[in-house]
N, C-alpha and C positions, 0 to 999 in steps of 0.2 A: 602765354604771352600776357604782359601787363595791360590792364585796362587803359592806363594812361597812354600807352604806346598806340593802341588801336584807335583811341579817340583822337590822337594827334593827326592820324591819316584818314580819319573817317569824314572826308569832305564830300561835297556834292560832285558826283561824276556821272557820265553817261552809263547806260546799261550795256552798251556795246553789242547790240544785236545787229548792228551794221557799222560800217565805216566807209565814208564819213557818216556821221549819225544823222537821224531824221531832223534834228533841230537846225541843221545846216541847209536843208532843201530850200530852194529859192523859187519864187513864182516866175511866170513868163514862159513856161514850157509849151511849145507849139504842137499842134496836131501833126504837122508835117514831120517834125523832128521825132515825135513819138513813133510814128509809122516807120521812119527810117531805122530807129532803134529796134523795133520789132522785127523788121525784115532782115536786120543784120545778124539775128540769132541763127547760127548754122542749122540747117534742116535736120541733121541727125543728132542734134544736142537734146537730150532728154530735158523736159521742162518740169518745174515745180509750180503748182497753181495754188493760189490762196483766194478764197471766196469769203467776203465779209458780210455777215447778216447783222446789221446794226440796230436790233430791236430786242427789248426785254419787256416782260409784263410787270416787273417791279424793279426798283433800284437798290442795289447793294451799296451801302454808303461808303464802302472802302474802294469802290470800283474806279479804275483808271482808264477804262476802255472808251472808245467812241460808240455810244449807244443811245437809243431813244426809247423812252417808256411809252407803251401803248396798251390799251385794253381792247382795241379793235383790230381785227385781222385785215380789213380792207387795205390799209396803207402798206402792210407787209406784202400782200399779194401784188399790189401795184409796183412796189419796189422790185419784186422778183421779175416782173416783166421787163424792167429796165436792165436788171442784172443779166438776164438771158440775152438781151440785145447786145450788151457789151461783150459777152462771151462770143457771140456769133460774129460781131464786128472784128474782134481780135483775130479769130480764126481766118476770116476772109483776108485780112492783111497779111498774116503770116503764111497762109496756106493750110487748108484743113488736113487733119490727120497727123499733126505733129506729135511725137512721142511724149508721154507724161509718165514720170516715175514717182511723183509725189503730189498729193492733193490734201489741202487742209481747209476745213470749214470752221471759221471763228466768228467771234462777235464781241458784244452782244451775246445773243443766245441762238445759235443755229437751230436748236431743237424746238424753237417756237413755231417752226414750219409744220403745216399739216401734211400728212402722208402724200396726198396727191401732188402737192407742190414740190415735195422732196423728189418724187419720181420725175416730174417735169424738168426739174433742175438738172438731174443726172442725165436725162435724155438730151438736153441741150449740150452738156459737156461731152457726152459720147458722140454726138454728131459733129462736134467741132474738133475733138482731139482723139488720140489713140492711146489709151492707157496700157502700159506694159503689163505683162502677166504677173510681175512681182511688185507692182505699184503699191505704195502705202497710201491709203485713203483714210484720213483721220477727221474726227468731228469732236468739237467741244460740247459737253452735255451739262445742262442744268437739270438734275434729277427731279426737281420740283415740278417741271412742266413736261415730263416725258411719259409717253404711253407705250404699251407693248406694240401697238400697230405702227406707231411712228418709228420705233426701233427696227421693226421688220422692214420698213421702207428704206431706212438708211442702209441696212444690211444688204437688201436687194440691190442697192446702187453700187455696192462694192466696198463699203466702209469695213475696215479690218482693224482699226484702232480708235478707241474712244477715251477722252479725258473727262472724268467726272469731277465737277466742282464740288468740293466739300468745305474747305477752309478750316472749320472747327466744329466739333460735335456738341460743345457745351451750350446749353440754352441761353445762359447769361451772355455769352459772347455773341451768339446768333441774334439775340434781340438788340444788342448794341450796334450791330452792323446791318440790321434790317434784312436778315436772311434766315428765316426759320426753316430748317430742313432736318427732318428726323433721320436717324441712322437707318430706320426701316425703309424709308424712301430710297435712299442710296443703295441699300442692299438689294431691293427689288429690281432697280434698274440694272445693277450689275448682273443679277441672275437672268434677266431678260436678254441682255447682251450675249451672255454665254449660250443661252438657248437659241439665239439667232445666228450663232457661229462667229460672233465677234469676241475673240479671246485676248486681244491686245488691249488691256485696260490700265489706264493711268488714273491716279488720284491727285487732284490739286489741293494742297494744303497751304496754310499761311501761318506765320508767326508775327508777333508785334501788333496784334489786334487788341482792341479794348478788352480789358479784364482777363486777357490771356496770362497764364502763368506757365512755368516749366511743367508743372503737373498736368495742366489741362492740355497742353500741346502733346505730351506723351500719351495721355488718355485717348486723344484723337487718333494717334498712330496705332495704338493697340486696337481700337475699334475698326479702323479701315483695313487692318491686316486680316480681319475675319473674312474679308471679301477677296483675298488673294490677288491684289493688284500686281502687275509686272513692273510698273514704274510709279515713282512718287515725285511730284514737283513741289518743293517746299519754298514758297516765295515769302520774302519779307515785305510786310505792308509798307508802301511808300506814301507817306503823308505829305501831299503837295496841294493844299487847299487853294493856293493862288492859281493853280492850273485847273483843279477840279473842285469848284466851289461847294458841291454837295458834301465833300469831306468835312466841311465845317459842322455838319450834323454829328460828328464824332467829337465829343469834348476831349480836348488835348490832355486834360488832367487824368484821364483814365487810360491813356496809352502807356504801354510799358516803356520804361526809360532805356537808355543805351545798354546798360549792364544786363537788364532783364531780357532784352531782345537777343543779345549775344548768347546768354545762357540758354534761352529757348532754342536757338539755332543749333548750338553745339550738342545739347542734350538730345535733341531730335535726331541729329546725325548719328550719334552714338547708338541710340536705340535701333534705328533702321539698320545699322551694321549688324546688330545681333539677330535681326530677321533675315540676314543674308543679302542685303542690298549693297551694291557698290556705289560709293559716293562719286558723282560725276560732275565736274565743273563746279560752279558756284552753288547751284540749288536743285540739282536733279539726282535721283537715286534709281537704280535699276537692278533687277535680279541678274545674277551672273550669266544666265543663259539668254537674257533678253538682247535683241539686236543692238540696242543702244550701249549696253555694257560690252558687247562684243566689238562694236565700232570703237569704243573708248580704248579697249585693250589693244586693238590692231592699229591704233593711230589714225582712224578714219572719222572721228567725231567732228561734227561741224556745228556752227552756230549761225543762226539767221534770225529773221524777224519773229519767228515763233519760239526762239530760244535755242536750247541744245537739241540737236537733231541728227538722225542718220541720213538725212536728205543730202545727196551729193550733187544734185542738179546745179549747174552753173548759171541757170537763168530761171528767175521766179517772176511770174506774172500775177499781179493782184487784180481782183475784180471786186467792184462794189465801192460804196462811199468810204472814204478815208483809207482804202487799202493801199499797201506799199508793194512795189515790185522792184526787182533787182535784175538788170540786164547787163550783158557784157560791156555796154557803153556807160552805164551809171544807174543810179537809183531814181525811182519816180513814185509819186504819190497822187492818188485821186483826190478830187474835191471832197471835203469833209461833210458839209451840210447835205443831208439827204435830198432836200428839195432841189438844190443846185446841181447835185450829181445827176438826178433824174432828168432835169431840164436839158443838161448837156447831151445825155444819151438819147433822149427822145428827139432831139434836133438832128440826130445822126452824127454827132461828134463824140470823140473820146472825152472822158471827164477828167483828164489829167490836169493837175493844178500846180505841182511843184516837182522839182528834179534837182539832181546834182550830178554832173558828168564826172567820170573818173579822170583825174589829171595828175601830173607829177608823180609823187610817190604814194598815191592813194592805195593802189593794190598791194604794194609792198608792205605798207603799214597796216593795212587791213589783215594781211596774212599773219603779221607779228601779233596783233591784238587778238585775233581769233585763236591762235596757238596758245597764248597766255590764258585766255578765258577758258579754253577746253582742257589744257594740261598743266597750267601754272608753271610752265617752263617753255622756253624757246631758244633754239640755237640760231643766233643771228647769222652765223657763217653759212648755214644751209639755206636760209631764206634769201640772204644777200646774193648767193650764187645763183639761185633760181630767178631772181629779178634783176640781175646785172648791177648790183650795188656792192658797197664795201662797208666794213665796220666804220670807216672814216665818215660815212654819212650819218652816223649816230654818235658823234663826239659829244654833242650837247646832252643827249639822253643818258649816255654812259657816265657822264659827270653828275647828272642830276640824280642818278640812282644811288650814289654813294651814301647819302643820309639814310636811305631805305636799308642799305646793307648794314650800316652802323646800328640801326634799330631792329635788325633781324627781320625786316619785312621782305627783303629780296636779296639774293646774292648774284654777283656777276663774276664769272671766271672764264677767260678766253672766249668771250662772245656768247656765252651761255647764261641766260637769265633764269633764275629759279626762285620760286616763291615757296617757302617752307609750308608744310601742312598747317602749322599753327597760325600762319598769317594768311591763309587762303581767302578769308573774308575780305581782305583788302586788295584782291587781285585787280579790281577795276581802277584803284588808285595807281597801281603800277602801269596798267594799260594806258592811263591818261598821260604818262610820260612820253609815250610814242605817238600821241594824238597831236598832230600839228595844228589842229584847229581849237583844241581845248584851251580855255582861258582867254580867248580872243573876243568872246561875246559874253554879255551878262545873261546867262540862262539859268533856269531852275531845274536842278537835277535832284534825284533821290540820294540819300546818304549811301556811302559805300557798303555799310553793314546793315 
């Protein structure tokens, strides 16, 4: 595909880890309504839980997460006290013992926790919920602050999948992003995980970082393959200093340009294919026998706030500052500032700050966008039938897709929208056509590629 064509459609669009997207959440969500939403979740519906640990001991300058830098452990321990109260409060409202099929610890850096606090956190979760025998329990790991004892504590809690942040192995790149991490550190943590019985290992890599080249990205892949990961997440660096001011520490003149980013992405995908990885969605890769690759093959792949996932739970509950949940009635987000989050919880109230209820065609369009994001193809006839709609409801979208078809970005035939392999990097641009809210507000998004 011509570079000019890709650049033509490489506009700022949402990442579509939800629909409606988080930018649209509005303040004014009441305690009473949140309790009603929690109680409305059917008792036998398996839950997905997300726990946010918003602390790191150093700042990676590329970071786009909600996190706070601290060299002291006291605020972390105090935060965990509030987190545990929120978990107990939620279980009291919903009824204790609700089934949980998926659990994810994110951040920040969850592995900044000391082993005793890890055990106490799991104790609280186990007292509040009932984890199914096949539940996936995942944690994001910063190999730089991980000890063998800490890994053992996470494994004892039931963790069976770990995502190791790597980004790039080149020292020049690491210095530019303020994240010095040797390959030996990463390898040691991978070995400790295997020794503790945690064999579901993911590696998080990035392209588009300062000083990265096609060669350096490929070298990073070769080195992490020595650790036999099951999955690779290959994220494009999103440079949005207006939202994340610390990104100004990265001089823009040393960032790869559009052509270099695209070449890095495609070269990495090609190399991962030679290692036996299946390309999944926009930025994930998995071994053919991995559950994610199997879900992809069987048509069961999902996408939520954690990205591509095998998580099929229809209700996700977020715990901690800034965490996002998705319930049958709509999406909800907690207060972002840690101090304000803790103040709400310690006063006996939920820390909910924003929400957006599902209305109109939200669930219909969410299903279309998720299908496009996961498979780069959607049969509108099938989804319309499921949601009681018709192709006539998409007269505007099917007209708007014609220029995409002319430029070979997407095809439309009898209600089936398909994005060719060569144009998959622009899938979010196609999704935006079905987003009724996109373009109605001045928002800052990352580029499509």
